Phi, psi and omega in degrees: 000124185294153179185201179178161180288157180293146177238129180263133176228158174300137185298330185295339179297333186268000175293340176290352177297325191300317184294351181282355179302140181303138179258005188296339183272004189257006183300314181297305177303326179295311182297330181266010178058043183252009181265150172289156185307316182294319178294321179297316180297318179295319181294322179296324175295318177295321186298326183301332183245014184236102181296324181296316179291325177300318178295317179299316181297318178300317180300311181295319183295320180297317179294317180298320179295318181295324178292327179289328181280329184217106184297337182278353181297133179268119180290158177305143182304332184279348188297312182301316180297320180294316180295315180297321179295317180293319178295321177297319178296322178296316178299318179295319179297319179297320179296315178298317180300320179295319179293320178296315180299325179296321178291313184297329183259005182297145181298331182258021182300133178238147184233136174224140181217144180201157174287150177255157180289346179270351185111153179079186181232154177238145182223138171234143168246127186236146171237110180292325179294326178270355179053038184219157173228156170243125182249139170211168183207164175220136177085008177289142177296146173288129182269154173292162181302339183279356184228161180209148171280135180233139178268148179222139166270129185235114182193196182295339177278002180103188178258120184234137176298135184240358178135165180258147179251116178303137178298140180299141179283153177301140178086003180255012180060031177072018180275127179261153177292151178299136179243127178267128178234127181253156178109016180295131174259169189304321185251017184289143161258170180240122179248160178228131175233166171259122185234167174299152180309137182096344179081173181225168179272347177214147182300140176247356179225166177288136179303141175278344175196147171231121183258118179264127183278147178303140178083003180288000000 
């Protein structure tokens, strides 16, 4: 089973994980000027290379402009739902970012990194006091829609599903967005398998990597 010894790095190096969060849900708040300056700047960098988000922004901007010219204009029925959904996604992203930052900056943060048998490397930052880990990777192959990377806690409490890892997007060098997984037990390692889309309750394949945390 592939794996590797733990590697310790300064925690501040991993604060760079946060900007990799997907920006696809921010088109509505961006068009309505509802983003904070730092979020707006990150989204604009993403927007330059994302045709889907460019189209979404144009749609929102056109509706906003028409409402500004004629207060009596009735917006499309779907607009309110789309804006509320995007704002809800933004709030959820901010909450996740705060939880991820808490793990990365925890006084007891531990780091383990290893190559995977599929290619690339996987890294976890763990806080035993917070019973959570943050997982990210670089160089992982892009999976077909029928498959997904799944995280597992592996220890004396058994093997437990810990969450799904979005497949890296094309052109991102196999870098995955940070994934927060809660429920870490004292002696757990963190494994990654390739599973059918939607994930499973128990591993069906051999882990491509198992990361053992320092002090386990």
